[in-house]
BADREN-130211 format. One line per field, with one value per residue (C-alpha): residue number from 1; x, y, z; residue in one letter; chain. Coordinates in nm, 3 decimals, padded with zeros to 5 digits. Layout:
N
num: [NUM; ...]
u: [X; ...]
v: [Y; ...]
w: [Z; ...]
residuo: [a; ...]
cadena: [A; ...]
end
This chain:
486
num: [1; 2; 3; 4; 5; 6; 7; 8; 9; 10; 11; 12; 13; 14; 15; 16; 17; 18; 19; 20; 21; 22; 23; 24; 25; 26; 27; 28; 29; 30; 31; 32; 33; 34; 35; 36; 37; 38; 39; 40; 41; 42; 43; 44; 45; 46; 47; 48; 49; 50; 51; 52; 53; 54; 55; 56; 57; 58; 59; 60; 61; 62; 63; 64; 65; 66; 67; 68; 69; 70; 71; 72; 73; 74; 75; 76; 77; 78; 79; 80; 81; 82; 83; 84; 85; 86; 87; 88; 89; 90; 91; 92; 93; 94; 95; 96; 97; 98; 99; 100; 101; 102; 103; 104; 105; 106; 107; 108; 109; 110; 111; 112; 113; 114; 115; 116; 117; 118; 119; 120; 121; 122; 123; 124; 125; 126; 127; 128; 129; 130; 131; 132; 133; 134; 135; 136; 137; 138; 139; 140; 141; 142; 143; 144; 145; 146; 147; 148; 149; 150; 151; 152; 153; 154; 155; 156; 157; 158; 159; 160; 161; 162; 163; 164; 165; 166; 167; 168; 169; 170; 171; 172; 173; 174; 175; 176; 177; 178; 179; 180; 181; 182; 183; 184; 185; 186; 187; 188; 189; 190; 191; 192; 193; 194; 195; 196; 197; 198; 199; 200; 201; 202; 203; 204; 205; 206; 207; 208; 209; 210; 211; 212; 213; 214; 215; 216; 217; 218; 219; 220; 221; 222; 223; 224; 225; 226; 227; 228; 229; 230; 231; 232; 233; 234; 235; 236; 237; 238; 239; 240; 241; 242; 243; 244; 245; 246; 247; 248; 249; 250; 251; 252; 253; 254; 255; 256; 257; 258; 259; 260; 261; 262; 263; 264; 265; 266; 267; 268; 269; 270; 271; 272; 273; 274; 275; 276; 277; 278; 279; 280; 281; 282; 283; 284; 285; 286; 287; 288; 289; 290; 291; 292; 293; 294; 295; 296; 297; 298; 299; 300; 301; 302; 303; 304; 305; 306; 307; 308; 309; 310; 311; 312; 313; 314; 315; 316; 317; 318; 319; 320; 321; 322; 323; 324; 325; 326; 327; 328; 329; 330; 331; 332; 333; 334; 335; 336; 337; 338; 339; 340; 341; 342; 343; 344; 345; 346; 347; 348; 349; 350; 351; 352; 353; 354; 355; 356; 357; 358; 359; 360; 361; 362; 363; 364; 365; 366; 367; 368; 369; 370; 371; 372; 373; 374; 375; 376; 377; 378; 379; 380; 381; 382; 383; 384; 385; 386; 387; 388; 389; 390; 391; 392; 393; 394; 395; 396; 397; 398; 399; 400; 401; 402; 403; 404; 405; 406; 407; 408; 409; 410; 411; 412; 413; 414; 415; 416; 417; 418; 419; 420; 421; 422; 423; 424; 425; 426; 427; 428; 429; 430; 431; 432; 433; 434; 435; 436; 437; 438; 439; 440; 441; 442; 443; 444; 445; 446; 447; 448; 449; 450; 451; 452; 453; 454; 455; 456; 457; 458; 459; 460; 461; 462; 463; 464; 465; 466; 467; 468; 469; 470; 471; 472; 473; 474; 475; 476; 477; 478; 479; 480; 481; 482; 483; 484; 485; 486]
u: [08.816; 09.017; 09.311; 09.248; 09.363; 09.057; 09.266; 09.177; 09.378; 09.593; 09.454; 09.094; 08.791; 08.762; 09.114; 09.059; 08.747; 08.881; 09.031; 08.673; 08.534; 08.430; 08.227; 08.017; 08.321; 08.490; 08.177; 08.151; 08.511; 08.439; 08.129; 08.337; 08.604; 08.347; 08.176; 08.510; 08.593; 08.258; 08.290; 08.638; 08.499; 08.253; 08.526; 08.859; 09.179; 09.405; 09.714; 09.834; 09.926; 10.268; 10.297; 10.392; 10.745; 10.642; 10.367; 10.617; 10.830; 10.535; 10.451; 10.798; 10.744; 10.740; 10.443; 10.275; 10.251; 10.037; 09.710; 09.743; 09.535; 09.231; 09.183; 09.552; 09.537; 09.219; 09.384; 09.674; 09.438; 09.260; 09.587; 09.705; 09.386; 09.412; 09.761; 09.642; 09.480; 09.101; 08.879; 08.598; 08.753; 08.579; 08.884; 09.014; 08.987; 09.247; 09.153; 08.787; 08.732; 08.424; 08.257; 08.207; 07.841; 07.777; 07.484; 07.704; 07.951; 07.674; 07.584; 07.949; 07.971; 07.653; 07.760; 08.099; 07.940; 07.700; 07.944; 07.683; 07.829; 07.631; 07.806; 07.535; 07.178; 07.183; 06.815; 06.673; 07.010; 06.950; 06.621; 06.782; 07.075; 06.848; 06.630; 06.944; 07.040; 06.694; 06.722; 07.056; 06.914; 06.608; 06.828; 07.031; 06.732; 06.867; 06.630; 06.749; 06.755; 06.986; 07.274; 07.510; 07.739; 08.112; 08.442; 08.507; 08.504; 08.786; 08.582; 08.261; 08.430; 08.596; 08.262; 08.099; 08.381; 08.372; 07.996; 08.051; 08.329; 08.101; 07.832; 08.071; 08.270; 08.037; 08.236; 08.538; 08.529; 08.590; 08.798; 08.975; 09.015; 09.288; 09.223; 09.023; 09.155; 08.928; 08.906; 08.770; 08.721; 08.740; 08.842; 09.190; 09.078; 08.917; 09.029; 09.320; 09.085; 08.963; 09.314; 09.352; 09.017; 09.124; 09.444; 09.264; 09.010; 09.294; 09.258; 09.598; 09.668; 09.702; 09.332; 09.247; 09.169; 09.207; 08.971; 09.069; 08.856; 08.695; 08.736; 08.514; 08.737; 08.465; 08.508; 08.488; 08.203; 08.333; 08.670; 08.493; 08.289; 08.601; 08.794; 08.516; 08.485; 08.860; 08.896; 08.610; 08.760; 09.088; 08.922; 08.896; 08.596; 08.477; 08.392; 08.270; 08.274; 08.338; 08.199; 08.299; 08.041; 08.273; 08.641; 08.878; 09.101; 08.847; 08.499; 08.405; 08.101; 08.119; 07.821; 07.633; 07.341; 07.570; 07.796; 07.487; 07.384; 07.719; 07.700; 07.349; 07.449; 07.758; 07.599; 07.857; 07.808; 07.803; 07.940; 07.932; 08.198; 08.019; 08.217; 08.270; 08.023; 07.704; 07.526; 07.505; 07.255; 07.002; 07.040; 06.865; 07.192; 07.392; 07.137; 07.127; 07.488; 07.372; 07.110; 07.133; 07.241; 06.928; 07.058; 07.380; 07.409; 07.590; 07.698; 07.936; 07.877; 08.089; 07.881; 08.206; 08.267; 07.988; 07.727; 07.932; 07.974; 08.292; 08.519; 08.454; 08.103; 08.053; 07.759; 07.737; 07.399; 07.283; 06.989; 06.901; 06.914; 07.126; 07.472; 07.609; 07.488; 07.641; 07.973; 07.991; 07.738; 07.891; 07.825; 08.045; 08.006; 08.060; 07.786; 07.482; 07.195; 06.833; 06.661; 06.728; 06.793; 07.156; 07.350; 07.425; 07.786; 07.666; 07.622; 07.939; 08.314; 08.381; 08.320; 08.325; 08.097; 08.047; 07.717; 07.825; 07.474; 07.365; 07.558; 07.376; 07.040; 07.051; 07.172; 06.895; 06.639; 06.759; 06.837; 06.616; 06.694; 06.597; 06.872; 07.130; 07.032; 07.060; 07.406; 07.529; 07.386; 07.582; 07.911; 07.840; 07.780; 08.109; 08.298; 08.126; 08.212; 08.580; 08.599; 08.447; 08.697; 08.986; 08.871; 08.858; 09.197; 09.505; 09.734; 09.544; 09.454; 09.158; 09.257; 08.912; 08.545; 08.407; 08.112; 08.075; 08.259; 08.626; 08.827; 09.182; 09.372; 09.724; 09.906; 10.082; 10.389; 10.519; 10.825; 10.802; 10.814; 10.565; 10.821; 10.886; 10.513; 10.488; 10.762; 10.615; 10.264; 10.383; 10.583; 10.288; 10.059; 10.310; 10.340; 09.962; 09.951; 10.218; 10.040; 09.714; 09.459; 09.364; 09.456; 09.490; 09.680; 09.875; 09.761; 09.859; 09.612; 09.732; 10.094; 10.029; 10.095; 09.817; 09.616; 09.313; 09.019; 08.730; 08.422; 08.229; 08.221; 07.884; 08.061; 08.231; 08.041; 08.049; 08.209; 08.533; 08.577; 08.766; 09.014; 09.149; 09.282; 09.387; 09.605; 09.739; 09.837; 09.993; 10.202; 10.280; 10.432; 10.629; 10.799; 11.178; 11.313; 11.556; 11.265; 11.132; 11.274; 11.272]
v: [14.610; 14.587; 14.760; 14.972; 14.660; 14.477; 14.235; 14.175; 14.373; 14.138; 14.085; 14.175; 13.946; 13.920; 13.780; 13.532; 13.395; 13.387; 13.041; 12.907; 13.122; 12.805; 12.665; 12.446; 12.288; 12.227; 12.067; 11.844; 11.735; 11.671; 11.467; 11.254; 11.199; 11.100; 10.860; 10.694; 10.665; 10.511; 10.259; 10.163; 10.104; 09.846; 09.582; 09.499; 09.644; 09.402; 09.572; 09.878; 10.154; 10.319; 10.695; 10.876; 11.020; 11.353; 11.385; 11.323; 11.605; 11.845; 11.753; 11.871; 12.213; 12.550; 12.767; 12.903; 13.282; 13.313; 13.149; 12.811; 12.602; 12.474; 12.160; 12.066; 12.104; 11.896; 11.628; 11.611; 11.591; 11.293; 11.121; 11.166; 11.010; 10.722; 10.649; 10.670; 10.410; 10.434; 10.246; 10.261; 09.976; 09.637; 09.454; 09.728; 09.528; 09.703; 09.885; 09.993; 10.168; 10.302; 10.265; 10.625; 10.610; 10.803; 11.002; 11.109; 11.254; 11.474; 11.588; 11.665; 11.886; 12.076; 12.116; 12.253; 12.493; 12.648; 12.611; 12.633; 12.655; 12.461; 12.620; 12.883; 12.901; 12.793; 12.796; 12.491; 12.316; 12.290; 12.107; 11.864; 11.808; 11.708; 11.492; 11.304; 11.255; 11.111; 10.879; 10.743; 10.678; 10.507; 10.296; 10.149; 10.146; 10.392; 10.609; 10.957; 11.253; 11.464; 11.419; 11.591; 11.521; 11.550; 11.523; 11.159; 10.888; 11.054; 11.374; 11.185; 10.977; 11.285; 11.468; 11.184; 11.165; 11.540; 11.519; 11.225; 11.410; 11.708; 11.476; 11.291; 11.600; 11.903; 12.217; 12.027; 12.226; 12.543; 12.425; 12.128; 11.789; 11.877; 11.705; 11.428; 11.087; 10.996; 10.672; 10.551; 10.184; 10.005; 09.665; 09.556; 09.585; 09.930; 10.179; 10.411; 10.709; 10.630; 10.671; 10.998; 11.121; 11.045; 11.242; 11.535; 11.548; 11.617; 11.289; 11.148; 10.815; 10.642; 10.705; 10.452; 10.102; 09.834; 09.547; 09.197; 09.018; 08.675; 08.396; 08.590; 08.899; 09.087; 09.289; 09.066; 09.199; 09.038; 09.209; 09.541; 09.508; 09.421; 09.716; 09.962; 09.832; 09.837; 10.192; 10.329; 10.172; 10.349; 10.688; 10.708; 10.864; 10.660; 10.890; 10.645; 10.290; 10.266; 09.950; 09.872; 09.769; 09.627; 09.638; 09.752; 09.444; 09.161; 09.315; 09.191; 09.344; 09.381; 09.234; 09.563; 09.452; 09.306; 09.610; 09.831; 09.633; 09.713; 10.081; 10.116; 09.953; 10.173; 10.493; 10.532; 10.680; 10.413; 10.515; 10.277; 10.324; 10.185; 10.384; 10.077; 09.812; 09.985; 09.983; 09.604; 09.662; 09.727; 09.375; 09.049; 08.856; 09.050; 09.265; 09.034; 09.125; 09.478; 09.395; 09.660; 09.941; 10.135; 10.167; 10.349; 10.716; 10.794; 10.619; 10.692; 10.585; 10.672; 10.707; 10.715; 10.351; 10.095; 10.346; 10.430; 10.806; 10.987; 11.104; 11.253; 11.200; 11.081; 11.111; 11.134; 11.030; 11.082; 10.920; 11.239; 11.610; 11.832; 11.681; 11.834; 12.182; 12.136; 12.038; 12.295; 12.577; 12.925; 13.297; 13.503; 13.859; 13.744; 13.479; 13.598; 13.380; 13.457; 13.446; 13.096; 12.933; 12.831; 12.808; 12.462; 12.509; 12.513; 12.137; 12.047; 12.034; 12.177; 12.530; 12.548; 12.261; 12.181; 12.042; 11.676; 11.546; 11.632; 11.329; 11.080; 11.254; 11.255; 10.895; 10.780; 10.972; 10.809; 10.452; 10.403; 10.222; 09.882; 09.906; 10.003; 09.703; 09.477; 09.613; 09.555; 09.203; 09.141; 09.244; 09.022; 08.735; 08.810; 08.786; 08.458; 08.328; 08.419; 08.259; 07.941; 07.942; 07.987; 07.690; 07.471; 07.577; 07.382; 07.685; 07.918; 07.938; 08.129; 08.319; 08.407; 08.343; 08.666; 08.831; 09.103; 09.164; 09.139; 08.823; 08.766; 08.476; 08.382; 08.203; 07.890; 07.730; 07.394; 07.399; 07.759; 07.854; 08.107; 08.386; 08.266; 08.272; 08.620; 08.751; 08.568; 08.709; 09.065; 09.046; 08.884; 09.171; 09.421; 09.215; 09.215; 09.592; 09.637; 09.391; 09.587; 09.320; 09.284; 09.561; 09.415; 09.509; 09.307; 09.285; 09.099; 08.868; 08.686; 08.728; 08.602; 08.839; 08.785; 08.921; 09.123; 09.167; 09.398; 09.392; 09.720; 09.803; 09.754; 09.703; 09.380; 09.096; 08.741; 08.604; 08.797; 08.692; 08.377; 08.607; 08.709; 08.361; 08.294; 08.606; 08.553; 08.193; 08.284; 08.568; 08.386; 08.090; 08.323; 08.518; 08.474; 08.202; 08.450; 08.648; 08.348; 08.292; 07.934]
w: [-02.785; -03.108; -03.274; -03.583; -03.770; -03.638; -03.426; -03.058; -02.804; -02.589; -02.239; -02.321; -02.276; -02.653; -02.672; -02.392; -02.557; -02.911; -02.858; -02.837; -03.115; -03.298; -03.008; -03.233; -03.392; -03.059; -02.917; -03.224; -03.165; -02.799; -02.888; -03.123; -02.859; -02.596; -02.836; -02.913; -02.543; -02.457; -02.739; -02.616; -02.267; -02.401; -02.435; -02.267; -02.411; -02.603; -02.455; -02.267; -02.517; -02.513; -02.458; -02.780; -02.761; -02.917; -02.657; -02.378; -02.521; -02.525; -02.164; -02.067; -02.226; -02.056; -01.958; -02.274; -02.286; -02.599; -02.705; -02.870; -03.106; -02.915; -03.121; -03.099; -02.719; -02.707; -02.922; -02.679; -02.381; -02.536; -02.628; -02.268; -02.137; -02.383; -02.249; -01.888; -01.661; -01.666; -01.417; -01.674; -01.870; -01.814; -01.678; -01.453; -01.131; -00.916; -00.595; -00.589; -00.920; -01.091; -01.426; -01.532; -01.630; -01.951; -01.812; -01.523; -01.777; -01.913; -01.562; -01.489; -01.796; -01.708; -01.346; -01.449; -01.697; -01.444; -01.151; -00.873; -00.522; -00.264; 00.032; 00.039; -00.093; -00.458; -00.546; -00.721; -00.691; -00.316; -00.374; -00.617; -00.381; -00.095; -00.319; -00.428; -00.062; 00.010; -00.290; -00.170; 00.177; 00.030; -00.199; 00.088; 00.328; 00.581; 00.794; 00.701; 00.935; 00.719; 00.478; 00.237; -00.057; 00.009; -00.176; -00.084; 00.179; 00.372; 00.410; 00.488; 00.758; 00.908; 00.904; 01.096; 01.347; 01.414; 01.473; 01.708; 01.891; 01.959; 02.094; 02.327; 02.427; 02.396; 02.322; 02.188; 01.862; 02.067; 02.362; 02.203; 02.362; 02.611; 02.941; 02.776; 02.679; 02.391; 02.193; 01.858; 01.765; 01.431; 01.298; 01.197; 00.834; 00.850; 00.585; 00.668; 00.629; 00.981; 01.121; 00.928; 01.059; 01.417; 01.359; 01.194; 01.478; 01.718; 01.905; 01.814; 01.646; 01.984; 02.041; 01.771; 01.892; 01.625; 01.711; 01.590; 01.331; 01.321; 01.065; 00.822; 00.865; 01.054; 01.373; 01.679; 01.892; 02.212; 02.166; 02.102; 02.424; 02.623; 02.478; 02.565; 02.921; 02.974; 02.839; 03.048; 03.358; 03.280; 03.238; 02.860; 02.680; 02.379; 02.087; 01.825; 01.697; 01.322; 01.163; 00.805; 00.548; 00.286; 00.377; 00.105; 00.137; 00.121; 00.114; 00.462; 00.633; 01.009; 01.206; 01.218; 01.437; 01.705; 01.695; 01.728; 02.038; 02.200; 02.104; 02.246; 02.574; 02.601; 02.471; 02.192; 01.845; 01.571; 01.232; 00.936; 00.672; 00.368; 00.113; -00.101; 00.005; 00.113; -00.228; -00.193; 00.089; -00.188; -00.334; -00.256; -00.285; -00.026; 00.156; 00.458; 00.545; 00.630; 00.894; 01.165; 00.931; 01.025; 01.383; 01.287; 01.382; 01.057; 00.739; 00.452; 00.092; -00.211; -00.526; -00.726; -00.643; -00.676; -00.799; -01.107; -01.070; -01.168; -00.885; -00.654; -00.521; -00.164; 00.077; 00.454; 00.601; 00.961; 01.138; 01.329; 01.255; 01.474; 01.520; 01.200; 01.292; 01.639; 01.482; 01.199; 01.253; 01.269; 01.227; 00.994; 00.866; 00.507; 00.521; 00.714; 00.826; 00.747; 01.086; 01.227; 00.891; 00.848; 00.527; 00.386; 00.493; 00.856; 00.818; 00.629; 00.680; 00.333; 00.214; -00.167; -00.264; -00.633; -00.754; -00.717; -00.656; -01.011; -01.140; -00.922; -00.955; -01.336; -01.346; -01.112; -01.321; -01.643; -01.530; -01.223; -00.898; -01.039; -01.302; -01.041; -00.828; -01.132; -01.215; -00.860; -00.861; -01.181; -01.023; -00.721; -00.962; -01.139; -00.810; -00.724; -01.071; -01.039; -00.694; -00.839; -01.127; -00.883; -00.672; -00.982; -01.125; -01.016; -01.056; -00.822; -00.454; -00.308; 00.007; 00.142; 00.075; -00.074; 00.098; -00.165; -00.492; -00.390; -00.457; -00.329; -00.482; -00.579; -00.857; -00.732; -00.888; -00.761; -00.540; -00.421; -00.054; 00.082; 00.043; -00.310; -00.387; -00.237; -00.465; -00.763; -00.717; -00.666; -00.990; -01.161; -01.063; -01.204; -01.522; -01.563; -01.521; -01.790; -02.019; -01.996; -02.080; -01.712; -01.471; -01.124; -00.808; -00.551; -00.189; 00.127; 00.304; 00.616; 00.511; 00.156; -00.134; -00.382; -00.673; -00.565; -00.802; -00.716; -00.940; -00.933; -01.305; -01.470; -01.804; -01.694; -01.862; -01.720; -02.038; -01.975; -01.613; -01.718; -01.895; -01.554; -01.482; -01.841; -01.849; -01.497; -01.570; -01.905; -01.765; -01.440; -01.621; -01.849; -01.570; -01.592; -01.364; -01.210; -01.064; -00.875; -00.526; -00.409]
residuo: [m; t; h; s; t; g; q; p; v; p; g; t; l; e; t; s; l; s; a; l; a; d; r; t; g; v; l; e; d; l; s; r; y; l; s; h; a; w; e; s; f; d; r; p; r; p; s; e; p; a; i; d; a; d; l; v; t; r; l; g; g; t; l; p; e; r; p; g; d; t; r; a; a; l; d; d; a; v; n; i; l; e; a; s; i; s; p; s; r; p; l; f; l; a; y; v; g; s; s; g; l; e; v; s; v; l; a; s; a; l; s; a; a; y; d; a; n; l; a; t; a; a; g; a; a; d; l; l; d; q; q; a; v; r; w; v; a; d; f; v; r; y; p; l; g; e; g; h; f; t; s; g; g; q; t; s; n; l; t; a; l; l; a; a; r; e; q; a; l; p; g; a; r; e; k; g; v; a; g; h; r; a; t; v; y; c; s; d; e; a; h; h; s; i; a; r; a; v; e; a; a; g; l; g; r; r; a; l; r; r; i; p; t; d; e; q; r; r; m; r; v; d; a; l; q; n; a; l; e; r; d; r; a; e; g; f; t; p; i; a; v; v; a; t; a; g; t; t; l; t; g; a; v; d; p; l; a; s; v; a; d; v; c; e; r; e; g; v; w; l; h; v; d; g; a; y; g; l; p; a; a; a; t; s; t; a; g; h; h; f; a; g; l; e; r; a; d; s; v; t; i; d; a; h; k; w; l; g; m; q; k; s; c; s; i; i; l; l; r; h; r; g; p; l; r; a; a; f; g; h; e; e; r; y; m; l; h; e; e; d; a; g; n; p; v; d; h; t; f; e; y; s; r; p; f; r; s; l; r; l; w; l; s; m; r; v; y; g; a; e; q; f; r; s; w; i; e; g; t; l; a; n; a; a; l; l; a; s; e; v; r; a; h; a; s; f; e; l; l; h; e; p; m; l; s; t; v; c; f; r; h; v; l; p; g; l; s; n; s; g; l; n; a; h; n; e; r; l; a; r; a; m; q; a; d; g; r; v; y; i; a; p; a; i; v; d; g; h; t; c; l; r; a; c; f; v; n; f; r; t; a; p; d; v; v; r; t; v; l; d; v; a; d; e; l; g; r; a; l; p; e; r; t; v; a; r]
cadena: [A; A; A; A; A; A; A; A; A; A; A; A; A; A; A; A; A; A; A; A; A; A; A; A; A; A; A; A; A; A; A; A; A; A; A; A; A; A; A; A; A; A; A; A; A; A; A; A; A; A; A; A; A; A; A; A; A; A; A; A; A; A; A; A; A; A; A; A; A; A; A; A; A; A; A; A; A; A; A; A; A; A; A; A; A; A; A; A; A; A; A; A; A; A; A; A; A; A; A; A; A; A; A; A; A; A; A; A; A; A; A; A; A; A; A; A; A; A; A; A; A; A; A; A; A; A; A; A; A; A; A; A; A; A; A; A; A; A; A; A; A; A; A; A; A; A; A; A; A; A; A; A; A; A; A; A; A; A; A; A; A; A; A; A; A; A; A; A; A; A; A; A; A; A; A; A; A; A; A; A; A; A; A; A; A; A; A; A; A; A; A; A; A; A; A; A; A; A; A; A; A; A; A; A; A; A; A; A; A; A; A; A; A; A; A; A; A; A; A; A; A; A; A; A; A; A; A; A; A; A; A; A; A; A; A; A; A; A; A; A; A; A; A; A; A; A; A; A; A; A; A; A; A; A; A; A; A; A; A; A; A; A; A; A; A; A; A; A; A; A; A; A; A; A; A; A; A; A; A; A; A; A; A; A; A; A; A; A; A; A; A; A; A; A; A; A; A; A; A; A; A; A; A; A; A; A; A; A; A; A; A; A; A; A; A; A; A; A; A; A; A; A; A; A; A; A; A; A; A; A; A; A; A; A; A; A; A; A; A; A; A; A; A; A; A; A; A; A; A; A; A; A; A; A; A; A; A; A; A; A; A; A; A; A; A; A; A; A; A; A; A; A; A; A; A; A; A; A; A; A; A; A; A; A; A; A; A; A; A; A; A; A; A; A; A; A; A; A; A; A; A; A; A; A; A; A; A; A; A; A; A; A; A; A; A; A; A; A; A; A; A; A; A; A; A; A; A; A; A; A; A; A; A; A; A; A; A; A; A; A; A; A; A; A; A; A; A; A; A; A; A; A; A; A; A; A; A; A; A; A; A; A; A; A; A; A; A; A; A; A; A; A; A; A; A; A; A; A; A; A; A; A; A; A; A; A]
end
């Protein structure tokens, strides 16, 4: 609809779309921006860029009432991203990042454009989704009964725990857990998402049993067995044991086969939280750490970590069909079933489910499993290389022997007490983040504050690994004396 002047009438569809009237030009701009970003990810940054003052002013502006210039808005969006922390950069080693595979960007754009919802029947998207699930299971050598993509490791772990709860306490989803004293078991180094899942499942934080770890930072199987026996004797009902395949702190993998032995003897659900570490099960270098994975009742893997997808893209896999339908199946007047066939949402905790699997499916189609295995092997080699460099450097101390791709170490200055070294290394980590050449985070291992590097980015070449220690030593020695506690 237009005025007699030929101008669009405010509030009409024509007005709302006029901002993208030059679709071709906008897409050309976007293509140029993406190309620049990808090129910048090929090498480490020389420094962390400052945020432009004018941009800061615009970000404090009020809600716009009228249409604005599309290209100016897109320019600002790119400038904001350039001044933000991106895990795609080769020396982003903090936390467990990603690498933002380029093909996955294309899949994300297509998925957003078509906006398929996998809560209900979505046609061919359903077939692709399940093929991607099968490919993930095949990649990590897990015997699949069923599986689904979720929003992240927190949701995948909660999904598994709710399925386990319904198996241990049938009818709990309807009647609750009142009258039952339930327990869940994990190691001292398990991710906090397990505690949150226990809370969300209505079990209460006190239901969580933290099992001590051995000298390799793995769950102690003898302590697990003792805890289960003690709890049963006191009238508790074990819901699940959660083994970790790659702890966030140090990358330790619990002894899965031995834990599975205990779970089989005790008749307890075994869930493996492999959100970070499980892709290494596909490698020849680290695959042996995952012996017994095939005996787990459920596993979690985050494709937005070591498999390079953009956030968020997680998968929950189960060895048998049925527990998910028991935990989430339902009948509603707004979502009818066709005969006995349920909707996809009858197997998932989430309702609206974007087409996350397209990213991994397209990436696997383009690169192939062999390339993914090679990339993961490369990151394992980078971690081994850094650990070797730390051992050989007089100014650094290695705090654990890495099993996977995480290395915890600290900068050591003569004459400092342990508390002084703790303060020094925390300030050093912050200084490295401000510097921008190497983005690393502080952590605490056995009471020692340290620098924690996690290699999951396929863009990190071996020849830049030494840069981590060079920058850390340079900045560590330059810290003001007043910041160092003796």
